[in-house]
C-alpha positions in Angstrom: 15.1 107.4 100.2 15.5 108.2 96.5 18.9 106.7 96.4 17.8 103.5 98.2 15.1 103.1 95.5 17.7 103.6 92.8 20.0 100.9 94.3 17.1 98.5 94.6 16.1 99.2 90.9 19.7 98.1 89.9 19.2 94.8 91.8 15.8 94.3 90.2 17.0 95.2 86.6 20.0 92.9 87.1 17.7 89.9 88.1 15.4 90.6 85.2 18.3 90.6 82.7 19.7 87.4 84.2 16.5 85.6 84.0 15.9 86.7 80.4 19.5 85.7 79.6 19.0 82.2 81.2 16.3 81.4 78.6 18.6 82.5 75.7 22.0 81.5 76.8 21.8 78.3 78.9 22.2 76.0 75.8 25.3 77.9 74.3 26.9 78.1 77.6 26.5 74.3 78.0 28.0 73.9 74.6 30.9 76.1 75.5 31.5 73.9 78.6 31.6 70.8 76.4 34.0 72.5 73.8 36.3 73.7 76.6 36.4 70.2 78.3 37.1 68.5 75.0 40.0 71.0 74.4 41.5 70.4 77.9 41.2 66.6 77.7 43.2 66.8 74.5 45.9 68.6 76.4 44.8 72.0 74.9 44.4 75.3 76.7 42.1 78.2 76.9 43.4 81.8 76.0 41.1 84.6 77.3 41.1 88.3 76.4 39.1 91.4 76.8 39.5 95.2 77.7 38.8 96.9 80.9 36.2 95.0 83.0 36.5 92.3 80.4 40.2 92.1 81.0 39.4 91.5 84.7 36.9 88.8 83.6 39.5 87.1 81.6 41.9 87.1 84.6 39.1 85.9 86.9 38.3 82.9 84.5 42.0 81.8 84.2 42.4 82.0 87.9 39.4 79.8 88.5 40.7 77.2 86.1 44.4 77.3 87.1 43.5 77.4 90.9 40.1 76.0 91.7 36.5 77.0 91.4 34.4 75.4 94.3 36.0 71.9 94.2 39.5 70.5 94.5 41.0 69.3 91.3 44.2 69.6 89.4 44.9 73.0 87.7 43.6 73.4 84.2 45.5 75.1 81.3 44.3 78.7 80.9 46.0 81.9 80.1 44.7 85.5 80.4 46.3 87.5 77.6 45.7 90.7 79.6 48.4 90.4 82.3 51.9 90.7 81.0 52.5 94.4 80.9 55.9 94.0 79.1 54.3 92.0 76.4 51.2 94.3 76.1 53.3 97.5 76.0 55.9 96.1 73.7 53.2 95.1 71.2 51.3 98.3 71.5 54.4 100.4 71.0 56.1 98.4 68.3 52.9 97.5 66.3 49.5 98.7 67.4 47.2 98.4 70.4 44.9 96.4 68.0 47.4 93.6 68.0 48.1 93.2 71.7 46.0 90.0 71.8 46.5 88.7 68.4 50.2 88.5 68.5 49.9 86.5 71.7 47.4 84.1 70.1 49.9 83.6 67.2 52.7 82.8 69.5 50.7 80.7 72.1 47.7 79.2 70.4 47.7 75.8 68.8 45.1 74.0 66.7 42.3 72.7 69.1 42.8 75.4 71.7 40.0 77.7 72.6 39.9 81.5 72.6 37.6 83.1 75.1 36.9 86.5 73.6 35.1 89.0 75.7 33.7 92.3 74.4 30.5 94.0 75.8 30.0 95.9 72.7 31.2 93.3 70.2 33.4 96.0 68.5 36.7 95.8 70.4 39.4 96.0 67.5 42.0 94.0 69.5 39.5 91.2 70.5 38.4 91.0 66.7 42.0 90.7 65.7 42.5 88.0 68.2 39.6 86.0 66.8 41.1 86.3 63.3 44.4 85.0 64.7 42.5 82.2 66.4 40.9 81.1 63.2 44.3 81.1 61.4 45.6 78.8 64.1 42.6 76.4 63.8 41.4 77.3 67.3 37.7 77.4 68.4 36.2 80.7 69.7 33.7 81.3 72.5 32.6 84.9 72.3 31.0 86.8 75.1 29.3 89.9 73.9 26.1 92.0 74.5 23.8 94.3 72.6 23.6 92.9 69.0 26.9 91.1 69.2 28.6 93.8 67.1 31.2 93.0 64.5 32.3 89.9 66.5 28.8 88.3 66.0 29.4 88.4 62.2 32.8 87.0 62.0 32.5 83.8 64.0 32.8 80.5 62.3 30.1 77.8 62.3 31.9 75.8 64.9 32.4 78.9 67.2 30.0 79.7 70.0 28.4 83.2 70.5 27.1 84.0 74.0 25.3 87.4 73.5 23.7 88.9 76.5 20.3 90.4 75.7 20.8 93.9 77.1 22.0 97.3 75.9 23.6 98.3 79.3 27.2 97.8 79.9 26.8 97.0 83.5 24.1 94.5 83.0 26.1 92.8 80.1 29.2 92.6 82.5 27.0 91.1 85.2 25.8 88.3 83.0 29.3 87.7 81.7 30.5 87.1 85.2 27.7 84.7 85.9 28.4 83.0 82.5 32.1 82.5 83.6 30.9 80.9 86.9 28.6 78.7 84.9 31.5 77.7 82.6 33.7 76.8 85.7 30.9 74.8 87.3 30.1 73.0 84.1 33.8 72.2 83.5 34.2 70.7 87.1 30.9 68.8 86.7 32.1 67.1 83.4 35.6 66.4 84.8 34.7 65.4 88.3 31.1 64.3 88.1 28.0 66.0 89.7 28.2 66.8 93.4 25.7 64.6 95.4 
């Protein structure tokens, strides 16, 4: 019974964290939707990056845009910078792991594109490097972090958006990040296709 109670507490803690996050993050998530739609309507694209679970989130988000979320629509331009093992290992080997995303941003990013930068701690060196590269390319940044936002929170430009989950626990931060990605996908579809009746 002790294990059942522990599992139940995870559900309860996750729900509490999401409700608290909704109060704080609904507005910046809506702003991120508008930024991304403006980018895509101008023939831009979204580049996404992160490490570990955040790498999986980057890929999940790109898949939802290129494929579909919950409604039929044409594919939308998105690239997860976490998927090409030849590119990742070449950059890590020839330069440094801190540059595995920034080199791709420099090569693929254009002015007006959006970088979705995901880091639960806000301290991921390669994500920080990607943000610097995005700024150099006149791209906008949507940063998904947690805790205090880390170093990433301090280097965002005024026109960037910071979606910082109000939690210290990595699991809770990741859970809210996934929900945020689904909110972004739904919002993008709503602005492009209209609200479902």
